[in-house]
SEPA-326104 format. One line per 3 residues: their letters; for each residue z, y, x of N, C-alpha, C. Coordinates in steps of 0.1 Angstrom, whole numbers. Layout:
// SEPA-326104
a = Z Y X Z Y X Z Y X  ...;
// end
This chain:
// SEPA-326104
xxx = 0 -12 8 -2 0 0 0 13 8  -10 23 5 -9 34 14 2 44 10  7 50 20 17 60 18 12 73 10;
xxx = 21 76 1 15 88 -8 13 101 1  20 103 11 18 114 19 5 114 28  0 102 29 -13 102 38 -24 97 29;
xxx = -23 98 16 -33 92 8 -44 105 4  -40 116 8 -49 128 4 -47 132 -11  -37 126 -18 -36 130 -32 -24 138 -34;
xxx = -25 149 -38 -16 160 -41 -8 155 -56  1 146 -52 8 139 -64 15 150 -73  23 158 -67 30 171 -75 22 180 -83;
xxx = 11 184 -77 2 192 -84 -5 187 -97  -5 172 -96 -9 165 -108 -1 162 -119  12 168 -117 23 168 -127 18 176 -139;
xxx = 25 172 -151 22 181 -162 27 196 -160  22 206 -168 26 221 -168 40 222 -170  46 214 -179 60 216 -181 68 211 -170;
xxx = 65 202 -164 72 195 -154 72 206 -142  61 210 -138 58 221 -128 65 232 -131  68 238 -143 74 249 -147 89 248 -144;
xxx = 94 234 -148 108 232 -147 111 232 -133  103 226 -124 105 226 -110 107 240 -103  97 249 -107 97 261 -102 110 270 -107;
xxx = 114 268 -118 126 275 -125 137 273 -117  138 259 -113 150 254 -105 152 258 -90  140 262 -84 139 267 -70 142 282 -70;
xxx = 151 285 -58 154 299 -57 140 307 -53  139 319 -58 127 328 -57 119 327 -44  126 326 -33 119 327 -20 113 313 -18;
xxx = 119 301 -22 114 290 -21 102 288 -31  103 294 -42 91 293 -54 79 298 -48  82 310 -42 71 318 -36 64 311 -24;
xxx = 72 306 -15 67 296 -2 59 286 -8  63 278 -18 57 268 -24 43 272 -29  44 283 -37 30 287 -42 21 291 -32;
xxx = 25 296 -21 16 299 -8 12 288 -2  20 277 -1 16 266 7 5 256 -1  5 256 -14 -3 249 -22 -13 257 -31;
xxx = -26 255 -27 -36 264 -34 -36 260 -49  -31 250 -53 -30 246 -69 -20 252 -75  -10 254 -67 3 261 -74 2 276 -72;
xxx = -8 282 -64 -8 296 -62 -10 304 -74  -16 299 -85 -19 305 -98 -9 302 -109  1 293 -104 12 288 -113 20 302 -117;
xxx = 24 302 -130 31 313 -136 44 308 -141  57 314 -139 69 309 -145 73 319 -156  73 315 -169 74 322 -179 88 323 -187;
xxx = 96 314 -183 109 312 -191 121 314 -181  129 324 -183 140 324 -174 153 328 -184  164 323 -180 177 328 -187 182 343 -181;
xxx = 182 344 -170 184 358 -164 174 360 -153  169 373 -152 159 376 -143 163 388 -135  167 386 -123 172 398 -114 160 400 -103;
xxx = 154 412 -102 146 414 -91 151 419 -80  153 414 -67 157 419 -55 147 417 -45  138 426 -44 127 425 -34 122 437 -28;
xxx = 127 441 -16 126 452 -10 111 459 -7  102 449 -6 90 454 -4 79 452 -15  85 448 -26 76 446 -38 70 458 -44;
xxx = 57 460 -46 51 471 -51 45 470 -66  41 457 -70 37 454 -83 44 444 -89  48 445 -102 55 434 -108 51 432 -123;
xxx = 48 419 -125 43 415 -140 51 405 -146  56 405 -156 63 394 -163 60 394 -177  54 382 -183 50 379 -196 58 366 -199;
xxx = 68 366 -207 75 355 -210 88 357 -218  96 347 -216 109 348 -223 120 348 -214  131 356 -217 142 358 -208 155 365 -218;
xxx = 167 362 -213 178 367 -221 182 381 -213  177 382 -202 182 394 -194 173 397 -182  169 409 -180 161 414 -169 166 425 -162;
xxx = 168 426 -149 172 438 -141 165 439 -130  161 452 -126 155 454 -111 166 460 -104  172 449 -97 184 453 -91 182 460 -78;
xxx = 172 456 -71 168 462 -58 154 463 -56  145 472 -60 131 473 -56 128 486 -53  132 491 -41 128 505 -37 113 509 -36;
xxx = 104 499 -33 91 502 -31 83 499 -44  87 496 -56 80 492 -67 74 503 -73  62 502 -77 53 514 -82 49 511 -96;
xxx = 45 497 -99 41 495 -111 49 483 -118  52 484 -131 60 474 -137 54 471 -150  50 457 -153 46 452 -166 55 443 -171;
xxx = 61 444 -181 70 435 -188 66 433 -204  65 420 -207 62 418 -221 70 406 -225  79 407 -237 87 395 -240 78 387 -251;
xxx = 80 374 -249 72 366 -258 84 360 -268  81 361 -282 90 356 -291 103 365 -292  112 359 -297 125 367 -300 136 361 -297;
xxx = 136 352 -286 147 346 -280 157 355 -273  152 363 -266 159 374 -258 168 382 -269  162 386 -277 168 395 -289 181 387 -295;
xxx = 178 375 -299 188 369 -304 200 363 -298  196 360 -284 209 357 -275 216 368 -266  210 377 -268 217 388 -260 227 398 -268;
xxx = 239 399 -262 248 409 -269 255 417 -257  248 426 -252 254 434 -240 266 441 -245  275 444 -236 285 452 -240 282 467 -234;
xxx = 273 468 -226 269 482 -222 251 482 -223  247 495 -223 233 496 -225 224 488 -215  213 483 -220 204 477 -212 195 484 -205;
xxx = 194 499 -208 187 508 -201 189 508 -186  200 512 -183 204 512 -169 204 501 -160  208 488 -169 206 476 -161 191 473 -159;
xxx = 183 474 -167 169 473 -166 163 481 -153  165 494 -155 161 502 -145 170 506 -133  179 495 -128 189 498 -120 185 505 -106;
xxx = 173 500 -99 170 506 -87 156 504 -84  149 513 -90 133 511 -88 129 527 -88  133 534 -77 132 550 -74 116 553 -73;
xxx = 109 544 -69 92 547 -67 84 544 -78  91 541 -90 82 537 -102 73 547 -108  60 545 -109 51 554 -112 43 549 -126;
xxx = 43 537 -128 36 532 -140 45 522 -146  45 523 -160 55 514 -168 45 507 -180  43 497 -182 37 489 -193 45 479 -199;
xxx = 49 482 -212 57 473 -218 53 471 -233  61 465 -241 58 462 -255 68 466 -265  66 464 -277 75 468 -288 91 460 -285;
xxx = 89 446 -282 101 440 -281 109 443 -269  102 449 -259 109 454 -247 118 464 -250  110 475 -259 119 486 -264 132 481 -272;
xxx = 131 469 -280 143 465 -286 153 460 -277  149 454 -266 157 450 -256 165 461 -249  158 471 -245 163 482 -238 174 490 -248;
xxx = 172 490 -259 182 498 -268 196 490 -272  195 476 -267 205 469 -270 218 473 -261  230 476 -268 241 483 -260 241 498 -262;
xxx = 230 503 -270 230 517 -271 222 525 -261  221 538 -262 213 546 -255 223 553 -244  221 553 -230 231 561 -222 228 574 -224;
xxx = 238 582 -220 240 597 -221 230 603 -211  231 598 -199 222 603 -188 213 592 -185  198 595 -186 188 587 -182 189 581 -170;
xxx = 183 569 -170 185 564 -154 175 572 -145  180 573 -133 171 580 -123 158 574 -120  157 562 -123 143 554 -120 133 561 -129;
xxx = 136 569 -140 125 574 -148 120 586 -142  125 592 -133 123 605 -128 109 608 -122  103 596 -118 89 598 -111 78 591 -120;
xxx = 82 586 -130 71 578 -139 62 588 -145  47 585 -142 36 594 -146 28 587 -156  29 576 -159 22 568 -168 31 557 -176;
xxx = 29 557 -190 35 548 -198 27 542 -209  25 529 -210 17 521 -218 26 513 -228  27 514 -241 35 507 -250 25 500 -261;
xxx = 25 485 -259 17 478 -269 26 472 -280  19 469 -290 25 463 -301 38 471 -307  38 482 -308 49 490 -312 48 493 -328;
xxx = 60 488 -332 61 489 -347 70 501 -351  66 509 -361 76 521 -363 84 517 -376  84 505 -380 91 499 -391 107 498 -387;
xxx = 108 498 -373 121 496 -368 128 508 -360  137 514 -366 142 526 -361 148 524 -349  153 513 -344 156 511 -331 146 512 -322;
xxx = 135 506 -325 122 507 -315 119 522 -314  118 529 -325 115 544 -325 124 553 -316  138 550 -319 147 557 -308 146 554 -293;
xxx = 142 540 -293 140 537 -277 130 543 -273  117 545 -280 105 549 -275 107 564 -273  113 573 -282 116 587 -281 125 588 -269;
xxx = 135 581 -267 142 584 -256 138 580 -242  129 569 -242 122 569 -229 112 578 -227  102 582 -237 91 592 -233 99 606 -229;
xxx = 108 609 -236 115 623 -232 125 622 -220  127 610 -216 134 609 -202 126 609 -190  115 609 -192 104 609 -179 99 624 -176;
xxx = 105 631 -168 101 645 -166 87 647 -160  83 637 -154 68 638 -149 58 630 -156  61 626 -167 52 618 -174 38 626 -178;
xxx = 26 620 -175 14 628 -178 5 621 -187  7 605 -187 -3 597 -195 7 588 -204  2 588 -217 10 580 -225 -1 573 -235;
xxx = 0 560 -235 -10 552 -244 -1 543 -252  -3 541 -266 4 534 -275 -6 528 -283  -1 513 -285 -10 503 -294 1 504 -306;
xxx = -3 508 -318 6 505 -328 5 492 -334  15 486 -339 14 473 -347 12 475 -360  3 472 -367 1 474 -381 12 471 -391;
xxx = 15 479 -399 26 477 -410 22 483 -421  26 477 -432 22 480 -445 32 488 -453  44 488 -450 54 496 -458 60 507 -449;
xxx = 63 519 -457 70 530 -452 85 528 -450  93 527 -439 106 525 -438 112 539 -436  122 542 -445 127 555 -445 136 558 -434;
xxx = 144 551 -429 152 555 -417 144 558 -405  132 552 -403 123 555 -392 117 568 -394  113 571 -406 106 585 -409 116 596 -406;
xxx = 129 593 -412 141 604 -409 141 605 -396  144 595 -388 146 598 -374 135 604 -366  122 603 -371 111 609 -365 111 624 -368;
xxx = 115 625 -382 114 639 -389 126 647 -382  138 642 -376 148 648 -371 145 652 -356  135 649 -350 133 651 -335 129 665 -335;
xxx = 132 672 -325 128 687 -322 120 689 -310  116 700 -308 108 702 -295 118 704 -283  132 704 -286 141 704 -275 141 691 -267;
xxx = 137 681 -274 133 670 -262 119 669 -258  119 678 -247 104 682 -243 98 670 -234  85 670 -234 78 660 -225 70 671 -218;
xxx = 74 677 -207 71 690 -203 56 687 -194  56 676 -189 42 673 -180 32 666 -187  34 661 -200 24 652 -207 11 659 -210;
xxx = 1 653 -205 -13 659 -206 -22 651 -215  -21 637 -215 -31 628 -222 -24 618 -229  -28 616 -242 -21 607 -252 -33 598 -258;
xxx = -31 585 -257 -42 577 -265 -34 568 -274  -37 567 -286 -31 560 -296 -42 551 -303  -39 537 -302 -48 526 -308 -40 523 -319;
xxx = -50 517 -329 -46 510 -341 -39 520 -351  -42 533 -348 -36 545 -358 -42 542 -372  -33 541 -382 -37 540 -396 -37 553 -404;
xxx = -29 561 -401 -26 573 -407 -14 574 -416  -6 563 -416 7 560 -423 16 573 -420  24 576 -429 35 588 -427 42 587 -414;
xxx = 47 573 -412 56 572 -398 46 575 -386  34 572 -387 25 575 -375 23 591 -373  21 596 -385 19 610 -386 30 618 -379;
xxx = 42 613 -384 55 620 -378 57 618 -364  51 607 -360 53 603 -344 44 613 -338  32 616 -343 23 625 -338 29 640 -338;
xxx = 34 643 -349 41 655 -349 51 659 -339  59 647 -336 68 649 -327 62 650 -312  51 644 -310 44 645 -297 39 659 -294;
xxx = 32 664 -306 26 677 -305 36 689 -303  48 686 -308 58 695 -308 65 695 -295  64 685 -288 72 683 -276 65 684 -263;
xxx = 50 688 -264 41 686 -252 36 701 -247  40 709 -241 36 721 -238 22 723 -230  18 712 -223 6 711 -215 -4 701 -220;
xxx = -1 696 -232 -9 686 -239 -24 692 -237  -34 682 -231 -48 687 -232 -56 677 -241  -53 663 -240 -62 653 -248 -54 646 -256;
xxx = -59 643 -270 -53 633 -276 -64 623 -284  -64 611 -281 -75 603 -284 -68 593 -294  -75 591 -306 -70 581 -318 -81 574 -322;
xxx = -79 561 -324 -91 551 -328 -85 542 -337  -91 535 -345 -89 524 -352 -101 519 -359  -101 506 -365 -112 501 -373 -111 507 -387;
xxx = -123 510 -392 -124 514 -405 -116 509 -416  -118 497 -417 -109 489 -428 -94 490 -428  -90 494 -417 -76 495 -415 -69 509 -417;
xxx = -79 520 -420 -75 533 -421 -70 536 -436  -58 542 -435 -53 546 -450 -57 560 -454  -63 567 -446 -70 580 -448 -82 583 -439;
xxx = -90 591 -443 -101 594 -435 -98 602 -422  -107 604 -411 -104 612 -400 -104 625 -404  -110 631 -414 -111 645 -418 -98 647 -423;
xxx = -90 640 -432 -77 642 -438 -68 641 -429  -68 632 -417 -58 632 -405 -60 646 -398  -72 649 -394 -75 661 -388 -67 674 -394;
xxx = -71 674 -408 -66 686 -415 -51 687 -416  -45 676 -416 -29 675 -416 -24 680 -404  -30 673 -392 -25 676 -379 -27 691 -375;
xxx = -37 698 -382 -39 711 -378 -27 720 -383  -20 715 -393 -8 722 -399 3 718 -391  4 710 -381 16 707 -374 19 719 -363;
xxx = 32 721 -360 35 730 -349 32 722 -337  27 731 -327 24 726 -315 27 734 -304  30 727 -294 37 735 -281 25 737 -272;
xxx = 14 732 -274 3 733 -265 -9 740 -274  -14 752 -267 -24 758 -276 -39 752 -272  -38 743 -263 -53 739 -258 -55 723 -261;
xxx = -46 718 -269 -49 704 -271 -64 701 -279  -70 691 -275 -81 686 -282 -80 672 -287  -82 670 -301 -83 657 -305 -97 650 -307;
xxx = -95 638 -305 -107 629 -308 -104 618 -317  -108 616 -329 -107 606 -337 -120 596 -337  -117 583 -336 -127 573 -335 -125 563 -347;
xxx = -135 559 -355 -133 548 -364 -144 538 -362  -142 527 -361 -154 516 -360 -153 505 -371  -166 504 -376 -169 496 -386 -171 482 -381;
xxx = -163 472 -382 -166 459 -375 -177 452 -381  -181 454 -395 -190 447 -402 -205 452 -398  -206 465 -397 -219 472 -395 -220 474 -378;
xxx = -210 475 -372 -211 479 -359 -212 494 -357  -210 502 -368 -209 516 -369 -197 523 -363  -201 531 -356 -189 539 -349 -191 554 -350;
xxx = -179 561 -356 -180 574 -361 -168 582 -352  -173 593 -348 -164 602 -340 -162 615 -343  -149 620 -345 -148 634 -349 -140 639 -337;
xxx = -143 653 -334 -137 661 -324 -131 673 -329  -119 675 -326 -113 686 -333 -105 693 -321  -110 705 -319 -103 715 -308 -93 723 -316;
xx = -81 721 -314 -70 729 -321 -70 744 -317  -72 752 -326 -72 765 -325 -60 771 -321;
// end
C-alpha cells in the first residue's frame, strides 16, 4: 500500500466543505492563514461562521467578512483602510446581549479607516447596548460609507444609521441600498422627523440611493440628508418603475420644498422599466 503522503493525492483538500470549514475554524488565525498559503486549493477557502471575531493584525489594510458571528471587534488594526462586514441571518442579533455599546467595541482601534461597507443587520448589531455619547475616534477619517439592505421600518436601524453618518466629520460619499418595505412605521418616521441640521454632515458631497420607492420614510430620510449637508453637490436616486410609489416628477416637486443646507445640490432621478428595457432620467438643479 502506498503512503498517503507520497501518493500525490491531496487528501485534506478533498474533504467536504463543511469539514474544511470546521478545521479552519479550530485553527488559530495565523495557522489558518499559513495553511491557506501552502495549499493552492485552500487559498480561496472562506470561513463564514464564528462565535467571536477579534481582529488583531497590525499590517492589515483591507478586511472583508460576510458570514455569521455573535461578536466582532477590530481590536488592533492600525493600518486598516477598508472594512466590509455583512451579517448573514439573524443569529448574531438573537445571541448577543451586550452590557455596553457595540459601537466602540466594533471600532476599537482602526485609526486609518477610510472606507466602510456594511449592511442593515450590521447597523442593528452596532446599536446593541445603546449609542455612545462620544463617537469612536475610528470614525474621524472615514470618507466613504456604503450601507446595503437598509430597512427603514426598524427605528433602531434608523438611529444607528443617523448616528454613524453624522459621526464621520470627513465623510464625502454615501451610498445606500434601501430594502423594500410595504408599510409605514410611525416610530421610524417620527425619529427622522425629529432630526435637525445640528447633526451636520459637513463634508458630504455625493449621495447615491438605490431602490428608492418614494415612501414617506425614505422622503424623510432624504430631508434629513439635505438639511444636514452644507456642501452637497450630487444626489442620485434610482429604482425600477414597478417599485415606485410615486413618479419622479412628484418626488422632485416634494424635494424642492425641503429645507436645504447646500444651495448647489443637483438631483438625478432614474427609473428603469424591466419589461421594456426603458430607462428614464430626470435631472433637477435645485435653485
